[in-house]
DOVONU-184132 format. One line per field, with one value per residue: x, y, z of N, C-alpha, C, O in turn; residue in three letters; residue number from 1. Coordinates in steps of 0.1 Angstrom, whole numbers, m for minus. Layout:
! DOVONU-184132
n.east: (X, ...)
n.north: (Y, ...)
n.up: (Z, ...)
ca.east: (X, ...)
ca.north: (Y, ...)
ca.up: (Z, ...)
c.east: (X, ...)
c.north: (Y, ...)
c.up: (Z, ...)
o.east: (X, ...)
o.north: (Y, ...)
o.up: (Z, ...)
residuo: (ALA, ...)
num: (NUM, ...)
//
This chain:
! DOVONU-184132
n.east: (556, 557, 538, 543, 530, 517, 522, 503, 516, 511, 498, 471, 462, 470, 453, 428, 434, 435, 412, 383, 373, 345, 343, 358, 343, 320, 331, 337, 311, 301, 316, 308, 281, 284, 296, 275, 257, 271, 272, 245, 238, 251, 238, 209, 175, 145, 119, 91, 91, 106, 90, 69, 81, 89, 64, 55, 75, 91, 104, 138, 146, 149, 172, 191, 191, 203, 229, 235, 232, 253, 275, 272, 275, 302, 312, 305, 321, 346, 344, 344, 369, 377, 356, 362, 385, 375, 368, 354, 343, 338, 319, 298, 294, 287, 262, 245, 251, 242, 214, 208, 216, 198, 174, 180, 182, 156, 144, 155, 145, 127, 143, 141, 154, 181, 180, 172, 194, 213, 204, 210, 236, 233, 220, 238, 258, 244, 240, 264, 279, 303, 323, 348, 372, 391, 388)
n.north: (m116, m147, m173, m204, m235, m260, m294, m324, m349, m377, m404, m407, m382, m367, m377, m367, m340, m333, m325, m344, m363, m369, m397, m408, m402, m417, m443, m444, m442, m465, m484, m478, m486, m513, m521, m516, m535, m559, m557, m558, m583, m599, m594, m601, m602, m582, m596, m595, m588, m608, m631, m625, m626, m652, m664, m658, m664, m693, m721, m717, m697, m671, m675, m682, m658, m642, m651, m644, m617, m610, m618, m601, m576, m578, m579, m554, m538, m547, m539, m511, m498, m501, m487, m461, m457, m455, m477, m494, m520, m525, m506, m517, m542, m532, m521, m544, m557, m538, m538, m565, m567, m551, m565, m589, m580, m573, m598, m613, m605, m583, m560, m530, m507, m511, m519, m495, m480, m488, m478, m450, m453, m468, m451, m430, m447, m459, m436, m428, m422, m413, m430, m445, m459, m488, m521)
n.up: (m7, m5, 3, 16, 5, 24, 24, 30, 52, 51, 30, 29, 37, 15, m5, 3, 2, m24, m51, m54, m82, m104, m112, m91, m69, m75, m74, m47, m36, m46, m32, m6, m8, m13, 11, 28, 19, 25, 53, 59, 49, 68, 92, 112, 99, 103, 123, 117, 90, 79, 83, 67, 41, 41, 40, 15, m5, m19, 1, 12, m5, 8, 23, 4, m10, 9, 9, m18, m17, 0, m16, m38, m26, m19, m45, m55, m39, m49, m75, m73, m73, m100, m112, m103, m117, m142, m159, m186, m186, m159, m154, m169, m156, m130, m133, m136, m111, m92, m97, m93, m66, m53, m57, m44, m18, m13, m15, 5, 29, 28, 29, 23, 28, 25, m2, m13, m7, m25, m49, m54, m62, m85, m104, m112, m123, m144, m160, m167, m193, m203, m197, m211, m212, m220, m207)
ca.east: (553, 553, 534, 546, 519, 521, 516, 502, 527, 506, 492, 456, 460, 472, 441, 418, 438, 432, 398, 378, 366, 332, 345, 363, 331, 312, 338, 335, 297, 299, 322, 299, 269, 288, 298, 261, 252, 278, 268, 231, 237, 256, 230, 196, 164, 134, 111, 79, 93, 111, 79, 61, 88, 88, 51, 53, 85, 93, 115, 152, 149, 155, 186, 199, 192, 212, 243, 237, 234, 267, 284, 270, 281, 317, 315, 304, 334, 357, 343, 345, 382, 377, 347, 370, 395, 367, 369, 341, 337, 333, 306, 288, 291, 281, 247, 239, 253, 233, 200, 206, 217, 185, 165, 184, 179, 141, 140, 160, 138, 121, 152, 140, 164, 194, 178, 172, 208, 221, 198, 217, 248, 229, 216, 250, 264, 236, 241, 279, 282, 316, 333, 352, 385, 389, 392)
ca.north: (m125, m160, m183, m218, m244, m271, m306, m334, m359, m390, m406, m404, m367, m363, m381, m358, m327, m330, m325, m357, m363, m376, m411, m412, m402, m429, m455, m443, m445, m480, m491, m477, m494, m526, m523, m517, m548, m569, m557, m562, m597, m606, m592, m607, m594, m579, m608, m594, m588, m621, m640, m621, m631, m667, m668, m656, m670, m708, m723, m716, m685, m660, m679, m680, m643, m636, m654, m637, m603, m609, m619, m589, m565, m579, m576, m540, m533, m550, m531, m497, m492, m500, m476, m449, m456, m453, m488, m496, m533, m523, m499, m527, m551, m525, m520, m557, m559, m530, m543, m578, m565, m545, m576, m598, m574, m575, m612, m619, m601, m570, m549, m520, m496, m515, m518, m480, m475, m491, m471, m438, m457, m473, m441, m424, m457, m460, m424, m425, m425, m409, m440, m451, m466, m502, m529)
ca.up: (4, m9, 14, 12, 6, 32, 19, 41, 52, 49, 17, 30, 37, 1, m12, 7, m1, m38, m54, m59, m95, m104, m111, m78, m60, m79, m69, m33, m34, m49, m21, 5, m10, m11, 25, 34, 15, 33, 67, 59, 47, 79, 103, 111, 95, 113, 124, 110, 75, 75, 83, 55, 30, 41, 36, 0, m14, m16, 11, 8, m13, 16, 27, m9, m13, 18, 3, m30, m13, 5, m28, m46, m19, m21, m59, m56, m33, m58, m87, m70, m78, m114, m115, m101, m128, m154, m167, m192, m182, m145, m155, m174, m145, m119, m135, m132, m97, m84, m99, m86, m52, m48, m57, m34, m5, m11, m14, 18, 41, 25, 34, 13, 31, 18, m16, m17, m6, m37, m60, m57, m70, m98, m113, m119, m131, m156, m168, m170, m207, m207, m193, m224, m212, m221, m196)
c.east: (548, 550, 536, 534, 524, 514, 514, 513, 523, 499, 477, 453, 462, 459, 430, 421, 435, 417, 394, 371, 353, 334, 350, 352, 322, 318, 336, 321, 294, 305, 314, 286, 272, 290, 284, 255, 258, 273, 254, 230, 242, 248, 216, 185, 154, 124, 98, 80, 98, 100, 70, 68, 87, 74, 48, 62, 86, 104, 129, 155, 154, 169, 195, 201, 201, 226, 245, 239, 248, 277, 284, 276, 296, 320, 315, 317, 345, 356, 345, 358, 382, 367, 354, 380, 388, 368, 355, 335, 332, 320, 295, 284, 284, 266, 240, 240, 244, 219, 198, 207, 204, 175, 168, 181, 164, 137, 145, 153, 131, 130, 152, 149, 177, 192, 178, 186, 217, 216, 205, 230, 244, 226, 228, 258, 257, 238, 255, 282, 296, 327, 337, 366, 382, 393, 381)
c.north: (m138, m169, m197, m227, m256, m284, m316, m344, m373, m392, m403, m389, m361, m366, m371, m343, m323, m331, m338, m355, m371, m391, m416, m412, m414, m442, m455, m447, m460, m488, m490, m485, m509, m530, m524, m530, m559, m569, m561, m577, m605, m603, m598, m597, m591, m591, m606, m594, m602, m631, m637, m627, m646, m672, m667, m664, m685, m709, m723, m704, m674, m663, m678, m666, m637, m639, m646, m622, m600, m609, m607, m577, m566, m576, m561, m533, m535, m542, m516, m491, m491, m489, m462, m447, m456, m464, m492, m510, m532, m516, m508, m537, m545, m523, m532, m560, m551, m534, m556, m577, m560, m556, m586, m593, m575, m589, m619, m615, m587, m559, m538, m508, m499, m514, m504, m474, m478, m483, m458, m441, m461, m462, m434, m434, m459, m448, m421, m429, m421, m418, m448, m458, m481, m509, m533)
c.up: (m2, 3, 8, 15, 13, 27, 31, 40, 48, 36, 18, 30, 23, m8, m9, 4, m15, m40, m60, m72, m94, m104, m98, m68, m63, m73, m53, m29, m36, m37, m9, 4, m9, 3, 32, 31, 23, 47, 68, 58, 60, 92, 101, 106, 106, 112, 116, 95, 71, 74, 70, 42, 29, 38, 21, m9, m10, m6, 5, 0, m4, 20, 15, m12, m3, 13, m9, m27, m8, m7, m36, m39, m20, m35, m61, m50, m43, m70, m85, m74, m93, m119, m113, m111, m142, m164, m173, m187, m168, m145, m160, m163, m133, m121, m131, m117, m89, m85, m91, m71, m46, m47, m46, m20, m2, m9, m1, 30, 40, 31, 23, 16, 24, 3, m21, m16, m18, m49, m64, m64, m84, m108, m120, m127, m144, m165, m172, m184, m211, m202, m205, m223, m213, m209, m187)
o.east: (536, 558, 531, 529, 534, 502, 522, 518, 530, 493, 471, 443, 455, 456, 423, 413, 433, 410, 400, 362, 351, 327, 347, 351, 316, 311, 334, 319, 287, 299, 312, 282, 264, 287, 283, 249, 251, 270, 250, 221, 238, 250, 211, 186, 155, 121, 95, 72, 94, 100, 65, 61, 85, 73, 39, 58, 84, 113, 131, 167, 164, 178, 207, 212, 208, 235, 256, 248, 254, 286, 294, 281, 303, 331, 323, 321, 354, 367, 347, 358, 387, 369, 352, 384, 395, 369, 345, 322, 322, 311, 284, 272, 275, 259, 230, 230, 238, 212, 188, 201, 200, 167, 159, 177, 159, 128, 139, 154, 130, 125, 161, 153, 182, 201, 183, 189, 226, 223, 207, 236, 252, 228, 229, 263, 264, 237, 257, 289, 301, 339, 329, 371, 373, 400, 383)
o.north: (m140, m171, m200, m227, m262, m284, m316, m348, m380, m382, m398, m385, m352, m358, m366, m335, m311, m337, m343, m346, m378, m398, m427, m421, m419, m450, m466, m454, m466, m498, m500, m491, m516, m541, m532, m536, m569, m580, m568, m583, m616, m610, m599, m585, m597, m596, m616, m600, m606, m640, m647, m632, m652, m684, m674, m670, m689, m700, m728, m701, m667, m654, m673, m662, m627, m630, m641, m615, m590, m601, m602, m568, m555, m569, m556, m523, m526, m538, m508, m479, m481, m483, m453, m435, m456, m462, m492, m510, m539, m519, m508, m539, m551, m524, m532, m565, m556, m535, m558, m584, m564, m557, m591, m601, m578, m592, m628, m622, m580, m550, m536, m501, m490, m510, m501, m464, m470, m482, m455, m433, m459, m464, m433, m430, m460, m449, m411, m440, m425, m415, m456, m462, m486, m504, m540)
o.up: (m3, 11, m2, 26, 10, 26, 40, 30, 41, 31, 9, 25, 19, m16, m18, 3, m18, m32, m69, m73, m84, m97, m93, m59, m53, m68, m48, m19, m28, m33, m1, 14, m3, 7, 41, 40, 27, 53, 78, 64, 62, 102, 90, 109, 117, 101, 109, 88, 60, 65, 64, 34, 19, 33, 16, m19, 1, m4, m6, m1, m8, 20, 17, m16, m7, 14, m11, m33, m10, m7, m41, m46, m22, m38, m69, m55, m45, m75, m94, m79, m98, m129, m121, m114, m152, m176, m165, m185, m165, m137, m154, m161, m127, m111, m124, m112, m79, m75, m84, m64, m35, m37, m40, m11, 9, m1, 4, 40, 50, 37, 16, 7, 18, m5, m32, m23, m21, m59, m75, m72, m93, m120, m132, m138, m155, m178, m179, m186, m222, m204, m210, m234, m208, m200, m177)
residuo: (MET, ASN, ALA, ARG, VAL, ARG, ARG, PRO, ARG, TYR, ALA, LEU, GLY, ARG, VAL, PHE, ALA, ARG, ARG, LEU, SER, ALA, PRO, SER, LEU, LEU, GLY, LEU, ALA, ALA, ALA, ALA, ALA, GLY, LEU, ILE, GLY, VAL, VAL, SER, ALA, LEU, THR, PRO, GLU, MET, ALA, SER, ARG, SER, GLU, LEU, VAL, ARG, GLY, VAL, LEU, PRO, PRO, GLY, VAL, PRO, GLU, THR, ALA, ARG, VAL, VAL, ALA, LEU, ALA, LEU, GLY, LEU, ALA, LEU, ILE, TRP, LEU, SER, ARG, SER, LEU, ALA, ARG, ARG, LYS, HIS, ARG, ALA, TRP, GLN, LEU, ALA, ILE, GLY, VAL, VAL, VAL, ALA, SER, ALA, ALA, ALA, HIS, LEU, ALA, LYS, GLY, LEU, ASP, PHE, GLU, GLU, ALA, LEU, ALA, THR, CYS, PRO, VAL, GLY, ARG, PRO, VAL, ALA, LEU, ALA, ALA, ASN, ILE, ARG, ARG, SER, GLY)
num: (1, 2, 3, 4, 5, 6, 7, 8, 9, 10, 11, 12, 13, 14, 15, 16, 17, 18, 19, 20, 21, 22, 23, 24, 25, 26, 27, 28, 29, 30, 31, 32, 33, 34, 35, 36, 37, 38, 39, 40, 41, 42, 43, 44, 45, 46, 47, 48, 49, 50, 51, 52, 53, 54, 55, 56, 57, 58, 59, 60, 61, 62, 63, 64, 65, 66, 67, 68, 69, 70, 71, 72, 73, 74, 75, 76, 77, 78, 79, 80, 81, 82, 83, 84, 85, 86, 87, 88, 89, 90, 91, 92, 93, 94, 95, 96, 97, 98, 99, 100, 101, 102, 103, 104, 105, 106, 107, 108, 109, 110, 111, 112, 113, 114, 115, 116, 117, 118, 119, 120, 121, 122, 123, 124, 125, 126, 127, 128, 129, 130, 131, 132, 133, 134, 135)
//
């Protein structure tokens, strides 16, 4: 009694039908953290936190940090595919992007939730010593 294995028809179904590897999960997590960063940069901050930041930092820094957080979120989305493909240069860049993104979220309005959302991505990236493909 041979049971025929049914394959999904669509490409997305094939992606989820196979087992995801650790680099693929890391790339997916990096894309999610980048998306969180982009959404956070495009939405307004909480008023009480924003006033506290504006009282401590020089004028113009929170607005600049918002633009930087947006750019770093897009960069993290862009790097996610290369992280999934185990590219060494993407690994090196992702470490800097994650750290800078967390700092930008704190500087733009004490958005510690978004800063903490990037930290689970940063730890596996920093510990991924087996990423040795060139590029």
